[in-house]
C-alpha positions in Angstrom: 1.6 10.5 -14.4 -1.6 10.8 -16.6 -1.0 7.4 -18.1 -0.5 5.8 -14.7 -3.8 7.3 -13.5 -5.6 6.1 -16.7 -4.2 2.6 -16.1 -5.3 2.7 -12.4 -8.9 3.5 -13.5 -9.1 0.3 -15.6 -11.2 -1.5 -13.0 -14.2 0.7 -12.2 -17.4 -0.9 -11.0 -20.8 0.5 -10.1 -20.7 4.0 -8.7 -21.8 4.8 -5.2 -24.9 7.0 -4.8 -25.4 9.9 -2.5 -26.4 9.6 1.2 -29.4 7.3 1.7 -28.7 5.3 -1.4 -27.2 1.7 -1.5 -24.1 0.9 0.6 -20.8 0.8 -1.2 -20.1 -2.6 -2.8 -17.5 -4.5 -4.8 -18.6 -6.3 -8.0 -20.4 -9.6 -7.7 -18.2 -12.6 -7.4 -15.2 -10.7 -5.9 -13.8 -10.5 -2.5 -11.2 -7.8 -1.8 -8.6 -7.4 0.9 -6.6 -4.3 1.4 -3.5 -4.4 3.6 -2.0 -1.4 5.3 1.5 -0.1 5.8 3.9 -3.1 6.4 7.1 -1.0 7.0 9.6 -3.8 7.2 7.5 -6.1 9.4 7.9 -9.3 7.5 6.4 -11.5 10.2 3.3 -9.4 10.4 3.0 -9.7 6.6 3.3 -13.5 6.7 0.8 -13.7 9.5 -1.7 -11.5 7.6 -1.4 -13.5 4.4 -2.0 -16.7 6.5 -5.1 -15.0 8.1 -6.5 -14.1 4.7 -5.9 -17.6 3.4 -7.8 -19.0 6.3 -10.9 -16.7 5.9 -14.2 -18.4 5.8 -16.3 -19.1 3.9 -13.8 -19.9 1.2 -14.4 -18.6 -2.3 -15.6 -21.0 -5.0 -13.3 -20.5 -7.9 -15.2 -23.1 -9.9 -18.2 -20.8 -9.8 -16.2 -17.8 -10.9 -15.6 -16.2 -7.5 -12.3 -14.4 -7.3 -10.3 -12.6 -4.7 -8.0 -9.6 -4.9 -5.4 -8.5 -2.4 -4.3 -4.8 -2.6 -1.3 -3.6 -0.8 -1.4 0.1 0.1 2.3 0.9 0.0 5.0 1.7 2.5 6.6 -1.8 2.4 10.0 -0.5 3.4 11.6 1.7 6.1 11.3 1.9 9.9 10.8 -1.8 10.6 13.7 -4.3 10.8 13.2 -6.4 7.6 12.4 -4.3 4.5 14.4 -6.7 2.4 12.3 -9.7 3.7 9.1 -7.8 2.9 10.1 -7.1 -0.6 11.1 -10.8 -1.0 7.6 -11.8 -0.1 5.9 -9.3 -2.3 8.1 -10.2 -5.3 7.1 -13.8 -4.8 3.4 -12.8 -4.8 3.9 -10.5 -7.8 5.4 -13.4 -9.8 2.6 -15.9 -9.0 0.8 -17.2 -12.1 -2.4 -15.3 -12.9 -4.3 -18.5 -13.8 -7.4 -17.8 -11.6 -6.5 -20.4 -9.0 -5.4 -17.9 -6.5 -5.8 -14.2 -5.6 -5.0 -11.3 -7.9 -2.4 -9.0 -6.4 -2.2 -5.2 -6.8 0.6 -3.2 -5.3 0.5 0.6 -4.7 3.4 2.9 -4.2 3.7 4.6 -0.8 5.7 7.8 -0.1 8.5 5.6 1.4 9.0 3.7 -1.8 9.1 6.9 -3.7 11.7 8.3 -1.3 13.8 5.2 -1.7 13.7 5.5 -5.5 14.5 9.2 -5.3 17.6 8.4 -3.1 18.8 5.8 -5.7 18.3 8.4 -8.5 20.0 11.3 -6.6 21.4 10.5 -3.2 22.2 14.1 -2.3 18.8 15.5 -3.2 17.1 12.5 -1.7 19.3 12.3 1.5 16.4 13.1 3.8 15.1 9.5 3.2 17.9 8.3 5.6 16.3 10.1 8.5 12.7 8.7 8.2 13.4 5.0 7.7 16.0 4.7 5.0 18.7 3.8 7.5 16.7 0.8 8.7 16.1 -0.3 5.1 19.8 0.0 4.3 20.5 -2.1 7.4 18.2 -4.9 6.1 20.6 -5.1 3.1 23.6 -5.2 5.3 24.6 -1.5 4.9 25.3 0.6 8.0 24.1 4.2 7.9 23.8 6.9 10.5 20.8 9.2 10.5 21.2 12.9 10.3 24.4 12.8 8.4 23.9 14.3 4.9 27.5 14.6 3.7 27.2 14.4 -0.1 30.1 11.9 -0.4 28.7 9.7 2.3 25.3 9.7 0.6 26.7 8.7 -2.7 28.7 5.9 -1.1 25.5 4.6 0.6 23.6 4.9 -2.7 26.3 2.9 -4.5 26.2 0.2 -1.8 22.5 -0.1 -2.1 22.7 -0.1 -5.9 25.1 -3.1 -5.7 23.1 -5.1 -3.2 19.5 -4.4 -4.3 18.3 -7.6 -6.1 17.1 -7.1 -9.6 13.7 -8.5 -8.6 13.3 -5.8 -5.9 14.3 -3.1 -8.4 11.9 -4.3 -11.0 9.1 -4.6 -8.4 9.6 -1.1 -7.2 9.3 0.1 -10.8 5.9 -1.5 -11.3 4.0 0.0 -8.3 0.7 1.7 -9.1 -0.5 5.1 -7.8 -4.1 4.0 -7.1 -6.6 1.2 -7.8 -10.3 1.6 -8.3 -12.8 -1.3 -8.0 -16.5 -1.1 -7.5 -17.4 1.7 -5.2 -13.9 1.9 -3.7 -10.7 3.7 -4.5 -7.4 2.5 -2.9 -4.6 4.9 -2.4 -1.7 5.2 0.0 -2.5 8.4 1.9 -5.8 9.8 0.7 -7.2 12.3 -1.8 -7.5 16.1 -2.1 -11.1 16.9 -1.2 -12.9 18.6 -4.1 -10.5 17.4 -6.8 -11.9 14.8 -9.2 -10.3 11.4 -8.7 -8.8 11.3 -12.1 -7.1 14.6 -11.5 -5.5 13.8 -8.1 -1.8 14.7 -7.8 0.7 11.9 -6.9 2.1 14.0 -4.1 -1.4 14.2 -2.5 -2.3 10.6 -2.8 1.0 9.6 -1.3 1.5 12.2 1.4 -1.8 14.0 2.3 -3.2 14.1 5.8 -5.3 17.2 6.2 -7.7 18.4 5.0 -8.5 14.8 3.9 -8.7 13.2 7.3 -11.2 15.7 8.7 -13.3 15.9 5.6 -16.8 14.4 5.7 -17.5 14.8 2.0 -18.0 11.9 -0.4 -15.1 11.8 -2.8 -16.9 9.9 -5.6 -15.7 6.5 -4.2 -15.0 5.3 -0.6 -11.3 5.9 -0.1 -9.3 3.0 1.4 -6.0 4.3 2.7 -3.0 3.9 5.0 -0.2 6.4 5.8 -1.7 7.9 9.0 -1.5 5.4 11.9 -4.7 4.6 13.9 -5.1 2.4 16.9 -7.1 -0.1 14.9 -8.7 0.0 11.4 -11.5 2.5 11.2 -14.5 2.4 8.9 -16.0 5.9 8.2 -18.8 6.7 5.7 -16.4 8.2 3.2 -13.1 6.4 4.0 -11.5 3.4 5.6 -8.2 3.8 7.4 -6.1 0.7 7.9 -2.5 1.8 8.9 -2.0 0.5 12.4 1.7 1.5 12.7 3.0 -2.0 12.4 6.6 -1.1 13.0 5.8 0.6 16.3 2.8 -1.5 17.5 3.6 -4.9 16.1 0.0 -5.0 14.6 -0.8 -5.0 10.9 -4.3 -3.9 9.8 -6.4 -4.8 6.8 -10.0 -4.7 5.6 -12.1 -7.4 3.8 -14.7 -6.2 1.3 -17.3 -8.6 0.0 -20.6 -7.5 -1.5 -21.7 -4.6 0.7 -20.0 -6.0 3.8 -16.8 -4.7 5.3 -14.8 -6.3 8.1 -11.5 -5.3 9.6 -8.6 -7.7 10.2 -5.6 -7.4 12.4 -2.6 -9.6 13.1 0.4 -9.3 15.3 4.0 -10.4 15.0 
C-alpha cells in the first residue's frame, strides 16, 4: 500500500494556501477532467467521452497544452453493462501516450476491490453478489441470485467469472491506482479521513468513507475530488468536489472540468 501511495503522489503541483489565498489551480498548460462513478452505464460513459472531446476551446497540443482524464472508480456493478464499460476503459488505457490525445488515469473504487476479493476468495467475498456483483456477472452471461451465499454456489460463480473474464479486463483491474494528486487537487474514490495526512490515508477510507468526511469543512491539504456518495448534480464545495450522480439509478453521469483556477461541472444522460 505504501508503494502505491508513493506512486500516486508522483504528480504534485503548487500547494493551495489557506483561506483568503489564491484559488486552487491545476498546473499551467493542463486541462483536467474527472469522471464520477459509471457503474455499468456504458452509454453514459460513451456520451461523456464525446462531450469532453467536444469541449471548447480546444487545447493547442502544438503549444504544449495537455489534457488528462481521471476516472474515479466504480466502473462495475449495479448498471447493466459492466463488461462494456471495461471494454471502453481498456481501449483508453491502451491508447498510445504520444501527446496527441489525453492522458488517462484510472482509480480503484470499492466495487472493483470487492470484485477482485470475490475472484480471490468467493466465500469470504460473497457479499459482493448482493451490492452489484450479480449485475456484473450477468454482463458476462452468468446468472446469479442475490442473497444466496452457499459456498459451493459462490465457488461455481467465481469459476465461471474466472473463465469468462477477458485477460485485458483482468490486467486492467490489476493496474488501478488508489489516488492521484495534481496541482492543488487530490482525486480519490470516496474521500479522505479528516485530520490524517494525505500520504497516510488508509485504502479502506479513500474507497469507502462517507462521514465524517462529507460534513467536514476543514481543508485537507488539497481540494478533494471524489465520487462514491451520490448527489443530485455535481457539487463544488470549498474543500471538495462531489461528482457521483448515481448514473445507474438516474441515467446521468457527472464530471468536472478543471483548467487554471476555473472549475465547471459536466453532466450527460444515456
